[in-house]
C-alpha positions in Angstrom: -8.2 -19.1 -13.6 -5.7 -17.4 -11.5 -2.6 -17.1 -14.3 -5.5 -15.1 -16.4 -6.3 -12.9 -13.8 -2.4 -11.8 -13.1 -1.6 -11.7 -16.9 -5.5 -9.1 -17.2 -3.9 -7.0 -14.3 0.1 -7.4 -15.6 -1.4 -5.6 -19.1 -3.5 -3.5 -17.4 -0.7 -2.1 -15.6 1.7 -1.8 -18.5 -0.4 -0.2 -20.5 -2.1 2.9 -17.7 1.9 2.6 -16.6 2.9 3.4 -20.0 0.7 6.4 -20.7 2.7 8.6 -18.4 4.7 11.7 -20.3 7.6 13.6 -18.5 5.4 16.3 -17.5 3.0 15.1 -16.1 5.8 12.7 -13.5 6.0 15.4 -10.8 2.8 16.3 -10.5 1.8 12.4 -9.8 5.0 11.5 -7.8 3.4 14.6 -5.9 0.0 13.3 -5.7 1.3 10.1 -4.2 3.5 12.0 -0.9 2.3 12.6 2.3 3.4 15.6 3.3 1.7 17.8 0.5 -2.2 16.6 2.1 -1.1 17.8 5.5 -3.1 21.2 5.1 -5.9 18.9 4.2 -5.5 16.9 7.0 -5.8 19.8 9.3 -7.9 21.8 7.3 -10.9 18.7 8.0 -9.9 17.9 11.0 -10.4 21.9 12.5 -13.8 21.7 10.4 -14.6 18.7 12.5 -14.3 21.0 15.6 -17.1 23.6 13.3 -19.1 20.6 12.4 -19.7 18.8 16.0 -19.6 19.8 19.7 -16.9 19.6 20.8 -17.2 16.3 22.6 -18.3 15.2 19.6 -15.5 16.6 17.2 -12.9 14.7 19.6 -14.3 11.9 19.4 -14.1 11.9 15.7 -10.0 12.8 15.6 -9.9 9.3 17.9 -11.9 8.0 15.3 -9.9 9.3 12.5 -6.7 7.5 14.2 -7.3 4.5 14.9 -8.3 4.1 11.6 -5.4 5.0 10.0 -3.2 2.1 12.4 -6.0 -0.5 11.0 -6.1 0.6 7.1 -2.1 0.4 7.2 -1.3 -1.7 9.6 -3.9 -3.8 7.7 -2.3 -3.9 4.8 0.9 -5.1 6.3 0.0 -7.6 8.5 -3.6 -8.7 6.7 -2.2 -8.6 2.9 1.3 -8.1 1.8 3.0 -10.4 4.7 0.1 -12.4 3.5 0.6 -13.0 -0.1 4.2 -11.9 -0.6 2.8 -10.8 -4.2 6.0 -9.2 -5.7 5.5 -5.9 -6.6 5.9 -4.6 -10.2 8.8 -3.2 -10.6 10.6 -6.4 -9.0 9.1 -8.6 -11.7 12.1 -9.5 -14.0 9.8 -10.6 -17.0 8.1 -6.5 -17.0 10.6 -4.7 -15.8 11.9 -3.1 -19.0 8.4 -2.2 -19.7 7.7 -0.4 -16.6 8.1 3.4 -16.5 9.5 3.7 -12.8 9.4 7.3 -12.2 10.6 6.8 -8.7 14.0 5.3 -9.2 13.2 3.1 -6.7 10.6 0.7 -6.0 10.0 0.5 -2.5 9.1 -2.4 -0.7 9.6 -6.2 -2.2 5.2 -6.8 -2.2 2.7 -4.5 -3.1 -1.2 -6.6 -2.5 -3.0 -4.5 -1.3 -1.3 -0.8 -2.0 -1.5 0.9 1.7 -2.1 4.1 -0.5 -4.5 3.5 -1.6 -6.4 1.6 1.9 -5.4 4.8 3.6 -6.5 7.3 1.1 -9.8 5.5 0.1 -10.5 4.7 4.1 -10.4 7.8 5.1 -11.8 9.4 2.6 -15.5 7.6 3.5 -14.4 7.9 6.3 -14.6 11.7 6.8 -17.0 12.2 4.1 -18.9 9.6 6.2 -18.0 12.8 9.0 -19.6 15.8 6.6 -21.8 14.4 4.4 -24.9 14.6 6.5 -24.1 18.8 6.3 -21.7 19.3 3.6 -22.0 15.9 1.5 -19.5 17.6 -1.9 -16.8 16.9 1.2 -17.7 13.3 0.7 -17.2 13.4 -3.0 -14.5 15.3 -3.2 -12.9 13.3 -0.6 -14.0 10.2 -3.0 -12.3 11.9 -5.7 -9.5 12.9 -3.9 -8.3 8.8 -2.7 -8.8 7.8 -6.0 -6.5 10.4 -7.5 -3.7 9.4 -4.9 -4.1 6.4 -5.9 -3.8 5.9 -9.1 -0.7 7.4 -8.5 0.9 4.4 -7.9 0.1 2.9 -11.0 1.5 5.5 -12.7 4.2 5.7 -10.5 5.1 1.9 -11.9 5.4 0.8 -8.3 2.0 -1.3 -8.1 -0.5 -3.4 -10.3 -4.4 -2.5 -11.1 -5.9 -5.3 -8.2 -2.6 -4.1 -5.7 -4.7 -0.7 -5.9 -8.8 -2.3 -6.0 -8.4 -4.3 -3.2 -6.5 -1.9 -1.3 -9.2 1.0 -2.1 -12.0 -2.0 -0.6 -10.2 -2.6 2.6 -9.3 0.6 2.8 -12.9 2.1 1.9 -14.9 -1.0 4.8 -12.4 -0.1 7.2 -13.8 2.9 7.1 -16.8 1.9 7.1 -16.8 0.0 9.7 -15.2 2.8 11.9 -17.9 4.9 10.8 -20.3 2.4 12.6 -19.2 2.5 15.6 -18.0 6.2 16.3 -21.9 6.8 15.5 -22.8 3.3 18.0 -20.1 5.4 20.8 -19.6 8.4 20.3 -23.3 9.4 19.6 -22.6 12.4 17.3 -23.9 15.8 18.3 -24.0 18.2 15.4 -23.5 22.4 16.4 -26.3 24.3 15.4 
């Protein structure tokens, strides 16, 4: 059963990865970069101070920081270091079939994708902060996280299962941190 799932994951990965073209490579490389998203992160954090009273906004920023630590470290310590599943670009049997856009593979292991867990964790948490006042932010954040996650397949460094379970892990952490925020901060919105 595991072999069948792994073979299916590899087949889907190769199909999606090979859909790429040189014309789209720069776009997907940018989607995968962390630093290009700093203006978005800053805007979302500043927006919290327009949405919430100051004390609540500060609690929300603290929740975001906790969320990032849990998704980033958890994806490595709970998954990558435990499962030790090679990234597709380190898998010798398929290396000649992969479009490795970045020119390098990254770390040895890929299950689960830290990019997927981090982006979905932020998307769910921040989306939930904004959901009551501006519900479109929630859907926009999920769309952004999906693009970031897909970029990892496009670039040739993660299997779809790495992405799926990374997104699931990140979304779960985002939801749990939001629940803790609601209990601890007792959010107060600006009127």
